[in-house]
C-alpha positions in Angstrom: -14.0 3.0 -23.7 -17.1 5.3 -23.4 -19.5 3.1 -26.0 -20.5 1.3 -23.0 -22.0 4.1 -21.5 -23.4 5.5 -24.5 -25.4 2.2 -24.8 -26.2 2.2 -21.3 -28.1 5.7 -22.1 -30.1 4.7 -25.3 -30.8 1.7 -23.2 -32.1 3.7 -20.3 -34.2 6.0 -22.3 -36.2 3.1 -24.0 -36.5 0.9 -21.4 -38.4 4.0 -19.8 -40.4 4.8 -22.6 -41.7 1.4 -22.7 -42.2 0.3 -19.0 -43.7 3.5 -17.7 -47.3 3.1 -19.4 -48.4 -0.2 -17.4 -45.8 -0.6 -14.6 -44.5 1.2 -11.8 -40.8 0.8 -10.1 -40.7 0.0 -6.3 -37.6 0.5 -4.9 -36.5 0.4 -1.3 -34.3 0.0 1.7 -34.7 -2.7 4.6 -33.2 -1.2 8.2 -33.4 -2.0 11.6 -36.5 -0.6 13.8 -34.4 0.3 16.7 -31.4 1.8 15.6 -31.9 2.5 11.7 -29.3 0.3 10.6 -29.7 -1.2 6.9 -30.2 -4.8 7.0 -28.7 -6.9 4.1 -30.4 -10.4 2.9 -33.2 -10.3 3.8 -35.6 -12.2 2.1 -38.6 -10.4 0.5 -41.8 -11.9 -1.7 -43.7 -9.6 -3.7 -46.5 -11.5 -5.3 -44.8 -13.9 -7.6 -41.9 -12.0 -7.2 -39.0 -13.3 -5.1 -36.1 -10.6 -3.9 -33.0 -10.3 -1.5 -31.9 -6.9 -0.2 -28.5 -5.9 -1.4 -25.5 -5.0 0.7 -26.7 -1.7 0.7 -30.2 -3.1 2.3 -31.5 -1.9 -0.9 -34.5 -3.7 -3.1 -35.7 -2.9 -6.7 -38.8 -4.3 -8.7 -41.4 -3.1 -11.2 -45.2 -4.1 -10.1 -48.3 -3.5 -12.1 -49.7 -0.5 -10.8 -53.3 -0.1 -9.3 -52.9 -3.5 -8.4 -52.7 -4.9 -4.6 -49.6 -6.7 -4.1 -49.1 -9.3 -0.9 -45.5 -7.6 0.5 -43.6 -10.3 3.1 -40.3 -10.0 4.6 -38.2 -12.2 6.2 -35.0 -12.8 8.3 -33.4 -15.1 10.7 -32.6 -12.4 13.4 -35.9 -10.7 12.8 -39.6 -11.0 13.4 -41.2 -11.4 10.1 -43.0 -8.3 8.4 -46.1 -8.5 6.0 -48.7 -5.8 4.5 -50.7 -5.2 1.6 -48.8 -2.6 -1.0 -50.5 -0.7 -3.6 -48.6 1.9 -6.2 -49.8 3.9 -8.8 -46.4 5.2 -9.9 -42.6 5.2 -8.9 -42.4 4.4 -5.6 -39.9 4.3 -2.4 -40.5 2.6 0.8 -38.5 1.7 3.8 -39.0 -1.2 5.3 -38.7 -1.6 9.3 -38.0 -5.0 11.0 -38.2 -5.7 14.7 -35.4 -7.9 16.3 -35.9 -11.4 17.0 -34.7 -12.2 20.4 -33.4 -15.7 21.3 -32.5 -16.7 24.5 -31.1 -20.1 24.2 -28.3 -19.5 21.3 -26.8 -17.3 18.8 -28.6 -16.3 15.6 -27.0 -17.5 12.5 -27.0 -15.6 9.5 -26.3 -16.9 6.4 -25.1 -14.8 3.4 -26.6 -15.0 -0.1 -29.1 -17.9 1.5 -31.8 -17.3 -1.3 -29.4 -16.5 -4.6 -28.3 -13.1 -4.2 -25.2 -13.9 -6.6 -28.1 -14.2 -9.3 -30.1 -11.1 -8.6 -27.6 -8.7 -7.5 -26.1 -6.6 -10.5 -22.2 -7.0 -9.1 -20.1 -9.4 -11.0 -17.1 -11.1 -9.1 -18.2 -10.6 -5.8 -17.1 -13.0 -2.7 -19.4 -12.6 0.5 -18.9 -14.7 3.8 -20.4 -14.1 7.2 -18.2 -14.8 10.7 -20.3 -17.8 11.5 -20.0 -19.3 8.0 -16.0 -18.8 8.4 -16.2 -20.4 12.0 -17.3 -23.8 10.2 -14.3 -24.1 8.0 -11.1 -25.7 8.9 -9.3 -23.8 11.2 -5.0 -23.7 11.1 -4.2 -23.8 15.2 -7.3 -22.9 16.3 -8.0 -19.4 14.4 -10.3 -19.3 11.2 -8.9 -17.0 9.2 -10.7 -14.7 6.3 -7.3 -14.5 3.8 -6.9 -18.5 4.2 -10.5 -19.0 3.3 -10.4 -16.6 0.4 -7.7 -18.2 -1.5 -10.2 -21.3 -1.6 -12.5 -19.1 -3.9 -11.9 -19.4 -7.7 -10.0 -16.2 -9.1 -7.7 -15.6 -5.7 -4.5 -17.5 -6.2 -2.3 -19.2 -3.5 1.4 -17.4 -3.2 2.8 -21.0 -1.5 3.7 -21.5 1.8 4.2 -18.8 4.1 2.7 -16.1 1.7 -0.5 -14.2 3.0 -0.5 -12.2 -0.2 -3.9 -12.2 -2.5 -3.1 -12.7 -6.4 -6.5 -11.7 -7.7 -7.0 -12.6 -11.4 -3.1 -12.1 -12.1 -2.5 -9.5 -9.8 0.3 -8.6 -7.6 -0.1 -8.7 -3.6 0.2 -5.0 -3.7 -2.9 -4.5 -6.0 -5.6 -4.9 -3.6 -7.2 -2.1 -1.5 -7.9 -3.7 2.1 -10.4 -2.0 4.4 -11.2 -2.9 8.3 -14.5 -0.7 8.6 -12.9 1.3 5.8 -9.5 2.3 7.6 -7.0 1.0 4.9 -4.5 -1.9 6.0 -1.5 -2.2 4.3 0.4 -5.4 5.0 -2.3 -8.3 6.2 0.0 -10.7 7.4 1.1 -12.0 10.7 3.8 -15.0 11.5 5.1 -15.5 8.0 1.5 -15.3 6.5 0.0 -18.4 8.3 -2.1 -15.9 10.2 -3.6 -12.7 8.6 -4.3 -9.2 10.7 -8.0 -9.8 10.8 -9.1 -11.5 14.5 -12.1 -13.5 13.6 -13.8 -12.3 16.7 -13.2 -8.8 15.5 -15.2 -8.6 12.7 -19.0 -9.8 11.5 -18.8 -10.6 7.5 -16.1 -10.1 4.8 -16.7 -9.2 1.1 -14.3 -9.0 -1.7 -14.8 -7.6 -4.8 -12.6 -9.0 -7.9 -14.3 -7.0 -10.5 -17.4 -4.6 -11.7 -15.7 -2.5 -8.4 -17.6 0.4 -7.9 -16.7 3.9 -8.7 -16.3 4.8 -4.6 -13.6 2.5 -4.4 -9.9 3.6 -6.1 -6.1 3.1 -5.9 -6.1 -0.4 -6.7 -5.5 -2.6 -9.6 -6.9 -6.0 -8.6 -9.5 -6.0 -6.0 -11.3 -4.4 -3.1 -11.5 -6.4 0.4 -14.0 -5.5 2.7 -13.8 -6.6 6.7 -16.7 -5.0 8.3 -17.7 -5.2 12.2 -21.4 -6.1 13.5 -22.8 -2.1 13.9 -25.8 -3.3 15.9 -25.7 -2.9 19.8 -25.8 -5.9 21.7 -28.4 -6.4 24.2 -26.1 -7.7 26.9 -21.9 -8.0 27.7 -20.7 -10.9 26.4 -16.8 -11.9 26.6 -15.4 -14.4 24.0 -12.1 -16.1 23.5 -9.7 -19.1 22.6 -6.6 -20.7 24.3 -4.5 -22.3 21.3 -1.1 -24.0 21.5 0.6 -21.0 20.6 -2.0 -18.0 20.9 -4.7 -17.0 23.0 -7.2 -14.1 22.0 -10.3 -12.4 24.1 -13.1 -10.4 22.5 -15.4 -8.2 24.8 -19.0 -6.6 23.1 -20.1 -4.2 25.8 -23.2 -2.2 25.6 -23.1 0.8 27.6 -26.8 1.8 26.6 -29.9 0.5 24.0 -27.9 2.9 21.4 -24.0 2.3 22.4 -21.7 -0.3 22.5 -17.8 -1.0 22.3 -16.4 -4.1 20.9 -12.5 -4.8 21.6 -10.7 -8.1 20.7 -6.9 -8.8 21.7 -4.6 -11.4 20.2 -1.4 -12.5 21.7 1.2 -15.5 20.7 3.5 -17.0 23.2 5.9 -18.5 21.2 9.1 -16.7 22.8 7.4 -18.1 26.5 6.8 -21.9 25.4 8.8 -22.9 22.1 11.8 -20.7 22.4 13.1 -21.5 25.6 12.7 -25.4 25.0 14.8 -24.6 22.1 17.4 -22.8 23.2 17.8 -25.8 25.9 19.1 -28.0 23.6 22.8 -29.0 22.9 24.5 -26.6 21.1 25.6 -29.5 18.7 22.0 -29.8 17.6 20.8 -26.0 17.2 21.0 -24.2 13.9 19.4 -21.5 14.8 21.1 -18.8 17.5 18.3 -17.2 19.8 15.8 -17.6 17.9 12.5 -15.1 18.3 9.3 -14.6 17.3 5.5 -13.2 18.8 2.9 -11.0 17.2 -0.3 -9.2 18.7 -3.1 -7.0 17.1 -5.9 -5.0 18.8 -8.9 -4.6 17.2 -11.6 -2.0 18.4 -14.7 -0.7 17.2 -16.8 2.1 19.1 -20.7 2.8 17.8 -23.4 5.0 19.1 -26.8 5.8 17.5 -26.8 9.4 18.1 -30.4 9.8 17.2 -32.9 8.1 15.1 -31.2 9.3 12.0 -27.3 10.0 13.2 -24.8 7.2 13.6 -21.5 7.4 14.8 -18.8 4.5 14.5 -14.9 4.5 15.5 -12.7 1.8 14.3 -9.3 1.2 15.6 -6.7 -1.3 14.8 -3.1 -1.8 15.8 -0.6 -4.9 15.0 3.1 -6.0 15.6 5.4 -8.5 14.5 8.7 -9.1 16.3 11.3 -11.8 14.6 14.7 -12.4 15.7 17.2 -15.1 14.0 20.9 -16.3 14.2 22.7 -19.1 12.2 25.2 -20.7 14.4 27.1 -21.8 11.4 28.3 -18.4 9.9 27.9 -15.8 12.9 25.3 -13.9 11.8 21.7 -12.4 13.4 18.5 -11.1 11.2 15.9 -9.1 13.0 12.6 -8.1 11.4 9.7 -5.8 13.1 6.5 -5.0 11.3 3.5 -3.8 12.0 0.1 -1.5 11.3 -1.9 0.8 13.2 -5.0 2.6 11.3 -8.0 4.3 12.7 -11.5 5.6 11.3 -13.9 7.8 12.7 -17.2 7.7 10.6 -20.6 9.6 10.8 -23.7 8.6 8.8 -26.9 10.4 8.6 -30.3 9.7 7.0 -32.0 13.2 5.9 -35.2 10.9 4.8 -36.3 7.8 3.4 -34.4 8.8 0.2 -31.1 10.7 1.2 -28.3 9.3 3.0 -25.1 10.9 3.7 -21.9 9.0 4.9 -18.8 11.1 6.1 -14.8 9.2 7.4 -11.9 10.5 8.5 -9.1 8.0 8.8 -5.4 7.3 9.6 -3.3 4.2 8.0 0.2 3.8 9.2 2.7 0.6 7.6 6.3 0.2 9.2 9.3 -2.3 8.6 12.5 -2.2 10.1 15.2 -5.1 9.0 18.6 -5.4 10.0 21.4 -8.1 10.2 24.7 -8.1 11.6 27.6 -10.6 11.0 30.9 -10.1 12.7 31.6 -6.5 12.5 29.6 -5.8 9.9 25.6 -4.6 10.1 23.2 -2.9 8.5 19.6 -1.9 9.0 16.5 -1.0 6.4 13.6 1.0 7.1 10.3 1.5 5.0 7.2 2.7 5.6 4.0 4.5 4.3 1.5 6.8 6.6 -2.1 8.5 5.1 -4.3 10.6 6.3 -7.7 10.6 4.4 -10.9 11.6 3.8 -14.2 10.4 2.1 -17.9 11.6 1.9 -20.6 9.8 0.3 -24.2 11.1 -0.3 -26.9 8.5 -1.6 -30.0 8.9 -3.3 -32.7 7.4 -4.3 -35.0 8.7 -7.2 -37.5 5.8 -8.8 -35.7 3.5 -10.0 -32.6 4.9 -9.3 -30.2 4.9 -7.2 -27.8 7.5 -7.1 -24.0 7.9 -5.1 -21.8 10.8 -5.5 -18.7 11.9 -3.4 -15.1 13.2 -2.8 -12.2 11.8 -1.5 -8.9 12.7 -0.4 -5.8 11.2 0.6 -2.3 12.5 1.8 0.4 10.1 1.3 3.8 10.2 3.1 6.1 7.2 1.7 9.4 6.2 2.9 10.9 3.8 0.1 14.0 2.9 2.1 16.1 4.4 4.3 19.4 2.3 4.3 22.2 2.4 7.1 25.5 0.2 6.8 28.1 0.2 9.4 31.7 -1.7 9.5 33.2 -1.6 12.8 32.8 2.2 13.6 32.8 3.3 10.0 29.2 4.0 8.6 28.8 4.1 5.2 27.3 6.9 3.1 24.5 5.8 1.4 23.1 8.8 -0.5 20.2 11.2 0.7 16.7 9.7 2.0 14.0 10.3 0.3 10.7 10.8 0.8 7.3 10.8 -1.5 4.8 13.6 0.0 2.2 13.2 -2.5 -1.8 14.2 -2.3 -4.6 11.7 -3.8 -8.0 13.5 -4.6 -10.9 12.1 -6.3 -14.6 12.7 -7.6 -16.9 10.0 -8.2 -20.7 9.9 -9.6 -22.5 5.9 -9.8 -26.1 5.0 -10.7 -27.6 1.9 -10.0 -30.9 1.7 -12.4 -33.3 -1.0 -13.3 -34.7 -0.8 -16.6 -37.0 -3.5 -16.1 -37.9 -6.2 -14.3 -34.9 -7.8 -16.0 -32.1 -5.5 -17.1 -30.6 -3.5 -14.3 -27.4 -1.4 -15.0 -24.7 0.1 -12.7 -22.5 2.8 -14.3 -20.3 4.9 -13.0 -17.3 7.5 -13.0 -14.4 8.1 -11.4 -11.9 11.5 -11.8 -8.5 11.3 -10.0 -5.6 14.2 -10.0 -2.4 12.8 -8.1 0.1 15.3 -7.4 3.9 14.4 -6.1 4.8 17.4 -4.3 8.5 18.6 -2.6 11.0 18.4 -1.3 12.4 15.7 -3.1 15.8 15.1 -4.6 15.5 13.9 -8.1 18.2 11.7 -9.7 18.8 11.7 -13.5 20.7 8.5 -15.1 21.5 6.9 -17.8 21.8 3.5 -17.1 23.9 3.2 -14.4 25.4 6.6 -14.3 23.7 9.0 -12.6 24.1 12.2 -14.8 22.3 14.8 -12.5 20.2 15.7 -9.5 17.5 18.3 -9.1 16.4 19.4 -5.6 12.7 20.3 -5.6 11.7 22.5 -2.5 8.8 22.1 -0.5 5.4 22.0 -2.0 7.0 22.5 -5.3 5.2 20.7 -7.9 7.1 17.8 -9.4 4.3 15.4 -11.2 0.9 15.2 -11.8 -1.4 12.4 -12.9 -5.1 13.4 -14.3 -7.1 10.2 -15.0 -10.6 9.0 -15.6 -12.0 5.4 -14.8 -15.4 4.2 -16.1 -17.0 1.6 -14.8 -20.0 -0.3 -16.1 -22.1 -3.5 -15.3 -25.0 -5.0 -16.8 -27.3 -8.1 -15.0 -30.0 -9.4 -17.0 -32.2 -12.0 -15.1 -33.0 -15.1 -17.3 -35.8 -16.3 -15.0 -36.2 -16.5 -10.9 -33.1 -19.0 -10.9 -30.8 -17.5 -13.3 -29.1 -14.4 -14.8 -26.1 -13.5 -17.0 -23.7 -10.4 -16.3 -20.9 -8.1 -18.3 -18.8 -5.3 -16.7 -16.1 -3.5 -18.1 -13.8 -1.4 -15.5 -10.7 1.0 -15.6 -8.7 1.4 -12.7 -5.3 3.3 -11.6 -3.2 2.8 -9.0 -0.4 5.7 -7.7 1.5 3.3 -4.7 3.4 0.5 -6.2 4.8 -2.5 -3.9 8.5 -3.8 -4.4 9.2 -7.2 -3.1 12.5 -8.3 -2.5 11.8 -12.2 -4.6 14.8 -13.9 -3.1 13.3 -12.9 0.3 10.7 -15.1 2.0 10.2 -12.8 4.7 8.0 -9.3 4.7 10.1 -7.4 2.1 8.0 -4.3 1.3 9.2 -1.4 0.2 6.4 1.1 -1.0 7.4 3.7 -3.6 5.1 6.9 -5.4 4.1 7.3 -9.1 6.5 10.3 -9.8 8.2 11.7 -12.5 10.9 8.2 -12.9 7.8 6.5 -11.9 4.6 6.1 -14.2 1.4 5.0 -12.6 -0.4 1.7 -12.9 -3.5 1.5 -15.3 -5.7 -1.8 -15.7 -8.7 -2.6 -18.0 -10.9 -5.2 -17.1 -13.7 -7.0 -19.0 -15.6 -9.8 -17.3 -18.9 -11.8 -17.7 -20.8 -14.3 -16.4 -23.3 -17.0 -16.4 -24.9 -17.6 -12.6 -27.7 -20.3 -11.6 -29.5 -21.1 -8.2 -30.3 -25.3 -8.2 -32.4 -27.6 -6.4 -34.2 -25.1 -4.5 -31.9 -22.6 -4.1 -29.9 -25.5 -2.1 -26.9 -24.9 -4.7 -25.2 -21.8 -5.9 -23.6 -22.4 -9.9 -21.5 -19.7 -11.2 -18.9 -19.4 -14.7 -17.5 -16.1 -14.9 -14.7 -15.5 -17.9 -12.1 -12.3 -17.5 -9.3 -10.6 -19.6 -7.1 -8.2 -17.7 -4.5 -6.0 -19.4 -2.0 -4.2 -16.8 0.5 -1.4 -17.7 2.9 0.4 -15.5 3.9 -2.9 -13.9 7.1 -2.0 -11.2 10.0 -4.7 -11.0 13.3 -3.9 -9.0 16.2 -4.3 -11.1 18.8 -5.7 -8.6 18.6 -7.5 -5.4 18.3 -6.0 -1.9 21.7 -5.7 -1.8 21.7 -2.9 -4.3 19.4 -1.1 -2.3 22.3 0.2 -0.3 22.8 3.1 -2.6 19.8 5.2 -1.8 20.9 7.9 -4.2 19.9 6.1 -7.3 16.5 4.3 -6.0 14.0 5.7 -8.8 16.3 4.5 -11.6 17.0 1.2 -9.8 13.3 0.2 -11.4 11.7 -1.9 -14.5 8.5 -1.1 -15.6 6.8 -3.3 -18.1 3.0 -4.3 -18.9 1.3 -7.6 -17.4 -1.7 -9.3 -18.9 -4.1 -12.4 -17.2 -6.7 -14.3 -18.9 -9.1 -16.8 -17.1 -12.2 -18.8 -16.6 -13.3 -19.6 -12.9 -16.4 -22.2 -12.3 -18.0 -22.7 -8.9 -20.8 -24.9 -7.4 -21.5 -24.2 -3.9 -24.1 -25.8 -1.1 -25.2 -23.5 1.6 -27.9 -25.3 3.1 -28.4 -28.5 5.2 -26.0 -30.6 7.1 -23.7 -31.2 4.4 -22.8 -27.8 2.8 -19.4 -26.6 1.1 -17.9 -25.6 -2.4 -16.3 -26.7 -5.5 -14.1 -24.3 -7.2 -11.7 -24.6 -9.8 -10.1 -21.9 -12.1 -8.4 -22.1 -15.1 -5.9 -19.0 -16.1 -2.6 -17.7 -18.0 -1.1 -14.3 -16.2 2.4 -13.3 -18.0 4.4 -9.8 -17.6 7.2 -8.1 -20.4 9.5 -5.9 -19.4 12.1 -4.7 -21.9 15.0 -5.4 -19.0 14.0 -8.9 -18.6 14.2 -11.6 -21.1 15.1 -10.0 -23.7 11.9 -7.9 -23.8 9.4 -11.4 -24.9 7.1 -12.3 -22.7 7.3 -14.3 -19.4 4.8 -16.3 -17.1 4.4 -14.1 -14.2 5.7 -15.9 -10.4 2.1 -16.9 -9.6 1.0 -18.1 -12.3 -1.5 -20.5 -11.6 -2.7 -22.5 -14.9 -4.6 -24.7 -12.5 -5.9 -24.1 -9.4 -8.7 -26.2 -7.6 -10.3 -26.3 -4.4 -12.6 -28.8 -2.5 -14.2 -27.9 0.8 -16.9 -29.9 2.7 -18.6 -29.0 5.9 -20.7 -31.8 8.1 -23.2 -31.1 11.1 -23.1 -34.6 12.6 -25.3 -33.6 15.5 -25.9 -30.5 18.4 -22.2 -31.7 19.5 -20.1 -32.3 16.5 -18.9 -30.5 13.2 -16.1 -31.5 10.8 -15.0 -29.5 8.1 -11.9 -30.5 5.3 -10.5 -28.1 2.9 -8.4 -29.7 -0.6 -6.3 -27.0 -2.8 -4.2 -27.9 -5.6 -2.5 -25.4 -7.9 -0.2 -24.9 -10.5 3.5 -24.6 -8.7 5.2 -21.0 -8.8 7.3 -20.2 -11.8 11.1 -19.4 -11.3 14.4 -19.1 -13.2 16.6 -22.1 -13.4 20.5 -22.7 -14.8 20.5 -24.6 -17.8 24.4 -24.7 -18.0 27.5 -24.2 -15.5 31.1 -23.3 -16.3 34.2 -22.9 -14.2 36.3 -19.7 -15.4 39.1 -18.5 -13.1 38.2 -21.1 -10.3 34.4 -19.7 -10.1 31.5 -21.6 -10.7 29.5 -19.5 -13.3 25.5 -20.4 -14.0 24.1 -20.1 -17.5 20.3 -19.5 -17.1 17.6 -20.4 -19.4 14.6 -18.3 -20.4 12.9 -16.3 -17.5 10.4 -17.9 -15.3 10.4 -20.8 -17.1 10.6 -23.9 -15.0 8.2 -24.3 -12.0 8.2 -25.1 -8.4 6.5 -28.7 -7.8 2.8 -28.5 -7.9 1.1 -27.2 -4.9 -1.7 -29.6 -2.7 -2.7 -29.9 0.7 -5.2 -31.3 2.6 -6.8 -29.8 6.2 -8.9 -31.3 8.5 -10.9 -29.9 11.5 -13.0 -31.4 13.8 -15.2 -29.2 16.5 -16.9 -30.7 19.4 -19.3 -28.5 21.9 -18.5 -29.0 25.6 -21.4 -28.9 28.4 -23.0 -25.6 28.1 -25.3 -23.5 29.9 -27.5 -20.0 29.5 -24.7 -18.3 31.2 -21.5 -20.2 29.6 -20.5 -22.0 26.3 -17.4 -23.6 25.2 -16.1 -25.8 23.0 -13.1 -28.0 21.4 -11.1 -27.3 17.9 -9.4 -30.4 16.6 -7.4 -29.2 13.6 -4.8 -31.4 11.2 -3.0 -28.7 8.9 -1.4 -30.8 5.7 -2.7 -34.1 7.1 -1.2 -36.1 4.5 2.2 -34.6 5.2 3.0 -33.5 2.2 6.4 -31.2 0.9 5.3 -28.1 -0.3 8.9 -25.9 -1.1 9.0 -22.5 0.2 11.8 -22.1 -2.2 14.4 -23.6 -4.0 18.2 -23.4 -3.8 21.2 -25.2 -5.6 24.1 -26.8 -3.7 28.0 -27.4 -5.4 29.6 -30.4 -4.7 32.9 -31.5 -6.1 36.7 -30.3 -6.7 37.2 -27.4 -8.4 40.4 -28.7 -9.6 39.4 -32.1 -11.2 36.6 -29.6 -12.9 34.3 -31.8 -11.2 31.1 -30.3 -9.9 27.8 -32.0 -9.2 25.1 -29.4 -8.4 21.7 -30.5 -6.4 18.7 -28.9 -6.2 17.5 -28.4 -2.9 14.1 -28.0 -1.7 13.0 -26.0 1.3 9.7 -26.5 3.0 8.4 -25.0 6.4 5.6 -26.8 7.2 4.3 -30.7 7.0 1.7 -32.3 9.2 0.6 -29.7 11.8 -1.9 -30.8 14.2 -3.5 -28.9 17.1 -6.1 -27.8 19.4 -7.9 -25.1 20.9 -10.5 -24.3 23.7 -13.3 -21.9 22.8 -15.2 -20.2 25.3 -18.2 -17.9 25.3 -20.2 -16.0 28.6 
């Protein structure tokens, strides 16, 4: 696995010898002259060479020594800059841009408008700004980033009412989701129809499917970064939306030229509107009893430029969902309450033009409470995870090299399952409540360097030490029979993992308009998400790698061809990938087997997985009509000794075909239209192939595991935005949208109904699909002043 790194070192040596005699390397970073913040997506022209600054504001190229070169930098939000550059040897520069002040309307910044996908080294990156996101079809007036990402190649749609991201055959628990580097464990609201990310609370999103930097660890599939805007606004602005079932408001408040606060709040009002009307219906018309559902969240971001070289920022998020539902025909009442809290304090210090240090401390918490009652019986399950973490990242520019190194430490406190079962006045014994106390420490180093004006390489290593410490009660068992229990005292080492993760990416520019890339990465994950597949509401149980639970290990090989077309108005990309995954975890039994907490560790199955595929996308980013067409052809399977007789089977979210079409039409200054169409292969599931009546009971005989498919999923969403009469001080617009415009019936799940007479041995089994939403029109009012 270290062969790619050896090749990279040989190429680096040969490249430096070949080009040092006639050319000089020029690298640099583009920053805001006022506050020192980096600026990405800056169009840079040096003579005949065209570049784009990357996510870190960086750019690199090679120039002929002792020649004068005309340097030009352009960005929609900044004043153009021109100067003459002469180099005699390898040089690093800092380019400072002044803000372009526009009073009448908001500046719009497009990601990758000059073909950054071709020039950047990384593979499998998806980037989108808030302005781009808000042009897409909305759901009940909300432009949601998680829903938009599912329209991109390689990201699977889990189906209706499922907010999870299934990236290149991975599960929803294999993604590292960061809000300004604060980790979010459950990104969903309202059964997956909304994500936790308020579109007024961030500036841009970036998702990495492959070629992930060595500074990120702890996830097997992807890294999703949701970033807020760091520049200080010139004046206080308040914006918001009032929709049919929710409202939100955001305020950006500058305290000075170097300090500002951004606050965004969102709240549904279903309990004030929908459910009171429903409860007024006659009892004969109601299947549901005392339904309730609401969610709220808060985003806060504080930024202060302490000096010309220091930037302090604080980010906080808090969100809650409160759900309740009763069934009148069986006298059952269910309730579910879940939420995330996250906070991060970061400090960035610029030592000089070449050296930058970032430090961060953070806190994350997720908790789920589920309870159900029927007659005299009641039960409750509680699960959660709390993290405390620190990260240190040092960047240094040396000639053609951009070096990064750092350390990271996370303390995990996991409560996988705390059951409580009561019958009348009797409380059942459910076994000891075990918590996992674990420590995850990592050291990483990375080098992003340019061997020539065409060939660039990114190589990195990440070393991680993961320890599970007591107190803990470790159960030893054979099959379902408990044989022994070992009690570990506080801070006693139970299990330790040491892993090394090499990362390698290569980009070769074929010409100014096209490039090819290759990447290889090894990644590990020590926190596992267990989801009860029979439950369609959030049913997340987080467990840790330990004595009885291995860590997850994944390898990914990826390569692609990228090209800009028609004067950079179009971007095209084709990417191929292959992934292997070990240490995959599944629950061995149903939700009810979690009542016995004494053998939770041994109630799990472990196996492996594979995924391979090809991703295609053509994207138009300029003009009155924009959008993209994407298609993914893939195959994903799993292998568990205890499932399907040990034979490989299709993963539940295996998507052989996944296609999306997005179109945005700017009619005039008043009207914008947008539409999105998505199609994918249905979920895999297991179906009974025969049924027998034994002792008066129906017994099912099931076919091969996950050998049947739900109906294919397809849906059309359309939106129209109308700009109302505005002034310099006040702007407003109306959002009209139709979700599932042609009223397609997309089932969430399928269950089976038995009808007939057992005594006559005549029973008919019918399949009953259950759908949640069909066509749903909505309107929302947006305002800003």
